[in-house]
C-alpha positions in Angstrom: 304.0 -16.2 153.4 301.3 -16.6 156.1 297.8 -15.4 156.0 298.6 -12.7 158.5 301.4 -11.4 156.2 299.0 -10.9 153.3 296.6 -8.7 155.3 297.4 -5.0 155.8 297.9 -3.9 159.4 295.1 -1.5 160.5 295.6 0.6 163.5 292.5 0.9 165.7 291.8 4.4 166.8 289.0 6.1 168.6 286.5 7.8 166.3 286.3 11.5 166.8 283.4 13.8 166.2 284.4 14.3 162.5 284.8 10.7 161.4 282.0 9.0 163.4 279.2 10.2 161.1 281.0 8.9 158.1 281.6 5.6 159.7 277.9 5.4 160.6 276.9 6.1 157.0 279.4 3.4 155.8 277.9 1.0 158.3 274.5 1.7 156.7 276.0 0.7 153.3 276.0 4.2 151.8 278.5 4.0 148.9 281.9 5.6 149.6 281.8 7.3 146.2 278.6 9.1 147.3 280.2 10.2 150.6 283.2 11.6 148.7 281.0 13.5 146.3 279.1 15.0 149.2 282.3 16.0 151.1 284.2 17.4 148.1 281.8 18.3 145.3 283.5 19.5 142.1 280.4 21.4 140.9 277.1 22.4 142.2 273.7 21.4 140.8 273.2 24.9 139.4 276.5 24.6 137.5 275.5 21.2 136.2 272.0 22.5 135.1 273.7 25.4 133.4 276.1 23.2 131.4 273.7 20.3 130.6 270.3 22.1 130.6 266.9 20.6 131.3 265.8 17.3 129.6 263.4 17.6 126.7 260.8 15.6 128.7 259.9 16.9 132.2 259.5 13.3 133.6 259.2 14.7 137.2 256.0 16.6 136.4 252.6 14.7 136.4 250.9 14.2 133.1 247.8 16.2 132.4 244.6 14.3 133.3 246.4 11.7 135.4 245.7 11.4 139.1 248.6 10.9 141.5 248.9 7.2 142.3 250.6 7.5 145.7 247.7 9.3 147.4 245.9 7.2 150.0 242.3 6.3 149.4 239.9 8.5 151.5 
């Protein structure tokens, strides 16, 4: 068995308007699993929130008395 026999044959085709954006994202190293989730989501974020609920700690809200750290100095 030669090295050429071990490699699958891939047919080169011109990208059309529907596949080129996906190819561009793959070229930027966006995970394929993420692209599949975006194309064919099984549930929406509202459905997930309804089934899982909010976490006990609202980590996305700033703590009282703490100043934001990402604001530039005046």
